[in-house]
C-alpha positions in Angstrom: 20.1 8.9 19.7 22.7 6.1 19.7 26.0 6.5 17.8 26.8 4.8 14.5 28.3 1.3 14.8 31.5 2.8 13.4 32.1 4.6 16.7 32.0 1.6 19.0 34.0 2.2 22.2 36.0 -1.1 22.1 37.9 0.0 19.0 38.2 -1.8 15.7 41.3 -3.8 16.5 39.8 -5.2 19.8 36.5 -5.9 18.0 38.4 -7.8 15.3 40.3 -9.9 17.9 37.1 -10.7 19.8 35.3 -11.8 16.6 38.3 -13.9 15.6 38.4 -15.7 18.9 34.6 -16.2 18.9 34.6 -17.6 15.4 37.5 -20.0 16.2 35.4 -21.5 19.0 32.0 -21.5 17.1 30.3 -24.9 16.7 30.7 -26.9 13.5 27.1 -28.2 13.3 24.7 -27.4 10.4 26.3 -25.1 7.9 28.8 -23.6 10.4 31.8 -24.3 8.3 34.1 -21.8 6.6 31.2 -20.6 4.3 29.2 -19.3 7.2 32.1 -18.1 9.3 32.7 -15.3 6.7 29.0 -14.3 6.9 29.0 -14.2 10.7 32.1 -12.1 10.8 30.8 -9.6 8.2 27.4 -9.3 9.9 28.8 -8.7 13.4 31.2 -6.1 12.0 28.3 -4.4 10.3 26.3 -4.1 13.6 29.2 -3.4 15.9 28.9 -6.8 17.5 25.1 -6.7 18.0 23.5 -10.1 17.6 21.5 -10.7 14.4 18.9 -13.3 13.5 17.8 -13.7 9.9 15.2 -15.8 8.1 14.8 -16.3 4.4 13.5 -18.6 1.7 15.9 -20.7 -0.3 15.6 -22.8 -3.4 13.0 -23.1 -6.2 9.3 -23.6 -6.0 9.9 -27.3 -6.4 12.5 -27.5 -3.6 11.7 -24.6 -1.3 13.2 -24.3 2.2 12.9 -21.9 5.1 16.3 -21.0 6.5 17.4 -19.4 9.8 20.7 -17.8 10.7 21.9 -16.6 14.1 25.2 -14.9 14.7 25.2 -16.3 18.3 26.3 -19.7 17.0 27.1 -18.9 13.4 24.9 -21.7 12.0 22.5 -21.7 9.1 19.8 -24.2 9.7 16.7 -25.3 7.8 13.4 -25.0 9.7 11.2 -28.1 10.1 8.7 -26.7 7.6 8.9 -24.9 4.3 7.0 -21.7 3.5 7.1 -18.1 2.3 7.2 -14.6 3.9 9.3 -15.5 7.0 9.0 -12.7 9.6 10.6 -12.3 13.0 8.8 -11.0 16.1 10.1 -7.8 17.7 12.1 -9.7 20.4 13.7 -11.9 17.7 12.5 -15.1 19.4 9.9 -16.4 17.0 9.6 -16.8 13.2 6.2 -16.8 11.6 5.8 -18.2 8.1 3.1 -18.9 5.5 3.1 -22.7 4.8 1.0 -25.0 2.7 -0.8 -24.5 -0.6 -3.8 -22.3 -1.2 -7.2 -23.3 0.2 -7.6 -25.5 3.3 -4.0 -26.6 3.2 -2.6 -23.1 3.9 -1.2 -22.6 7.4 0.4 -20.0 9.6 3.4 -21.7 11.3 5.6 -20.4 14.1 9.1 -21.5 15.1 10.6 -20.6 18.5 14.3 -20.0 17.9 15.2 -20.6 21.6 13.1 -23.8 22.4 12.9 -25.1 18.8 9.1 -25.6 19.3 6.8 -25.6 16.2 3.3 -24.2 16.5 0.4 -24.1 14.0 -1.3 -20.8 14.6 -4.0 -20.9 11.9 -5.2 -22.9 9.0 -7.3 -22.1 6.0 -7.3 -20.0 2.8 -7.3 -16.6 4.5 -3.9 -17.1 6.1 -1.1 -15.7 4.0 1.2 -13.9 6.4 1.7 -10.2 5.7 3.1 -8.5 8.8 3.9 -8.8 12.5 3.4 -5.9 14.9 3.7 -5.4 18.6 1.2 -3.1 20.3 3.4 -0.7 22.4 0.7 -0.3 25.0 -0.1 -4.0 25.7 3.2 -5.5 24.4 1.1 -8.1 22.6 2.3 -9.4 19.2 -0.2 -9.4 16.3 -0.1 -11.5 13.1 -1.6 -9.9 9.9 -2.9 -12.2 7.2 -5.0 -12.1 4.0 -6.5 -14.4 1.4 -4.1 -14.3 -1.6 -6.1 -16.9 -3.6 -5.1 -20.0 -5.4 -2.0 -18.5 -7.0 -0.5 -17.8 -3.6 1.8 -14.7 -3.3 1.8 -14.0 -7.0 2.9 -10.5 -7.8 0.2 -9.8 -10.4 -2.8 -11.0 -8.3 -4.7 -8.7 -5.9 -5.5 -10.2 -2.5 -8.5 -10.1 -0.3 -9.3 -8.6 3.1 -6.7 -8.2 5.8 -7.3 -9.9 9.2 -5.2 -10.0 12.3 -5.0 -12.1 15.4 -2.9 -12.1 18.6 0.0 -14.5 18.3 -0.9 -15.9 21.7 -4.6 -16.3 20.9 -5.1 -17.0 17.2 -8.8 -17.7 17.7 -9.4 -14.0 18.5 -9.2 -13.2 14.8 -10.6 -9.8 13.6 -11.1 -7.9 10.4 -8.4 -5.2 10.0 -8.8 -3.7 6.5 -11.0 -4.2 3.5 -11.3 -0.8 1.8 -8.7 -1.7 -0.8 -7.2 -4.9 -2.2 -4.3 -5.9 0.0 -1.9 -7.8 -2.3 1.2 -9.0 -0.3 3.2 -6.2 1.3 2.4 -4.6 4.6 4.5 -3.0 7.4 3.4 -1.0 10.4 5.1 1.7 12.4 6.0 1.1 16.0 3.0 3.2 17.3 0.6 1.6 14.8 -0.6 4.9 13.2 1.1 4.4 9.8 1.5 1.5 7.4 2.7 0.9 3.9 0.6 -1.2 1.6 0.6 -2.3 -2.1 -3.1 -2.9 -3.0 -2.1 -4.1 -6.5 1.2 -4.7 -8.1 3.3 -1.6 -8.5 0.7 0.7 -6.9 2.0 1.6 -3.5 0.6 3.8 -0.8 0.4 4.7 2.9 -2.3 3.9 5.4 -3.0 6.5 8.2 -4.6 4.3 10.8 -7.1 5.3 13.5 -8.3 2.8 16.2 -11.6 2.7 18.1 -12.1 2.4 21.8 -11.7 -1.4 21.6 -8.4 -1.1 19.8 -9.7 -2.2 16.4 -8.9 -0.3 13.2 -11.6 2.3 12.5 -11.9 2.0 8.7 -14.2 5.0 8.4 -11.5 7.2 9.9 -8.4 5.5 8.5 -7.2 6.8 5.1 -5.2 5.2 2.3 -3.1 7.6 0.2 -1.4 6.5 -3.0 2.3 7.2 -3.1 3.5 5.9 -6.5 4.8 3.0 -8.4 7.6 0.6 -7.5 8.1 -2.8 -5.7 8.4 -4.2 -2.2 7.4 -1.2 -0.1 8.8 -1.0 3.4 8.0 1.2 6.4 10.6 2.0 9.1 10.0 0.0 12.3 10.2 3.1 14.5 8.0 6.2 14.5 9.9 8.2 11.9 7.3 7.1 9.3 10.0 6.8 6.8 9.1 4.7 3.8 10.9 3.3 0.8 10.0 1.4 -2.3 12.3 -0.3 -4.9 12.6 1.6 -8.1 11.5 0.0 -11.4 15.1 -0.8 -12.4 15.7 -2.5 -9.1 18.9 -0.5 -8.6 17.8 2.1 -6.1 15.1 2.7 -3.6 12.9 5.8 -3.4 13.1 7.0 0.2 10.8 9.6 1.9 10.5 10.9 5.4 7.2 11.2 7.2 4.2 11.5 5.0 6.2 11.7 1.8 8.5 14.5 2.7 12.1 14.9 1.4 12.0 12.4 -1.4 15.4 10.9 -2.5 17.0 7.9 -4.1 19.3 5.6 -2.3 21.5 3.2 -4.4 21.2 -0.5 -3.4 23.8 -2.1 -5.8 26.9 -1.4 -3.7 27.4 -5.1 -3.0 27.5 -6.2 -6.7 30.9 -7.1 -8.2 31.9 -5.8 -11.6 30.8 -9.2 -13.1 27.4 -8.8 -11.5 26.7 -5.2 -12.6 24.4 -6.3 -15.5 22.1 -7.8 -12.8 20.1 -5.9 -10.2 18.5 -6.4 -6.8 15.1 -7.2 -5.4 12.9 -8.1 -2.4 14.0 -5.3 -0.1 12.7 -5.3 3.5 13.4 -3.2 6.5 14.7 -5.1 9.5 13.5 -4.7 13.1 16.0 -1.8 13.4 15.6 1.3 11.3 19.3 1.4 10.4 19.3 -1.9 8.6 17.6 -3.6 5.7 17.9 -6.9 3.9 17.9 -7.4 0.1 18.4 -10.1 -2.5 21.4 -9.6 -4.8 22.2 -10.3 -7.6 18.7 -11.2 -8.9 18.7 -14.6 -10.5 19.9 -18.1 -9.8 22.9 -17.0 -7.7 20.8 -14.6 -5.5 22.1 -14.2 -1.9 20.8 -12.4 1.1 22.6 -9.1 2.0 22.1 -6.7 4.9 22.9 -3.0 4.6 23.3 -0.2 7.1 21.8 3.2 6.4 23.5 6.3 7.5 21.8 8.4 10.2 19.8 10.4 7.7 18.8 7.4 5.6 20.4 9.0 2.6 22.8 6.2 1.6 23.9 2.7 2.5 27.1 2.9 4.5 28.2 -0.7 4.3 27.0 -4.2 3.2 27.4 -7.7 4.6 26.4 -11.0 3.1 24.1 -13.0 5.3 23.5 -16.3 3.4 26.3 -18.7 2.6 28.2 -17.6 -0.4 27.9 -21.0 -2.2 24.2 -21.5 -1.2 21.3 -22.0 -3.6 19.1 -19.1 -4.8 17.6 -17.1 -1.9 14.6 -14.7 -1.7 12.2 -13.2 0.8 14.1 -12.3 3.9 13.9 -10.3 7.2 16.5 -9.7 9.9 16.2 -9.0 13.6 18.9 -6.8 15.2 19.7 -6.9 18.9 18.7 -3.5 20.4 21.6 -1.3 21.2 22.2 -0.4 24.9 19.7 2.2 25.8 17.4 1.3 22.9 17.5 0.9 19.2 19.5 3.2 17.0 17.5 5.5 14.9 18.4 7.0 11.4 17.9 10.6 12.6 15.6 12.8 14.6 12.2 13.6 13.1 
């Protein structure tokens, strides 16, 4: 198990000096001015200097943009296409987004953060992005999609079957799950044996997954178990099988260990100022590292993207950092990639 970022060996003064020097030399392109310097410094402090990439949606339905932030250069940039549900691959290199309207216009678009290349992976009504997962045996990345209908990712509309396809071979599309409605939210454990799912709004559960000899989901042997109400379910990206869902008041998450054990509440309002206390938070999502999540706060027109760090037992948020520019437009739907720590990713605690 790796140590908490608070115990980094270089020491706090040296880290602060290094961050200050780096920020002084950072490029000024895009939104890399003072408003993003603060975000970069906060985020790097939160992770002990580990690189972070984050993607989110910004603006209203009429002026919607897909944004990308990388602490390597401290720049917030707009991707060359707009969309929803931006997700990052496990290596942090690629961003996959649902673009286009319902029906034949809907697309799955991919952006390579290193080469800047844009790729259309799929097109058609059944292509609302739900999740990304890397098979630990083959190291192949899979994209999970469904048909969310003409209303798009509306919170009150059930969605159709879940399909998946390899990110490097979209034409090899296969049915993944059809035993329940699939709604919007899906996350899969590192080993692929557990998933969280919200078949209909505020009805959240866990999938215990079994695969056949060809590596396809065996729906006869896989089981969906209802967990309870709430919003925006998220499953830890490791094999702890921890799961959380946002409480109805959007001020805390209900956290459980493997298979519903040790239920507890974790406050998620620590970043709100006194003037913002009347508001709440929303759109929680685990990052690619089990110690970190992203969240939108405060809810409303001034919403920003924040990243929080869990303690080792996932019982509280130790610290928060703002990711999006402080003066930016309303933000929503986010995910962050965290550079793996030396020797592997940090984990909240042993199972």
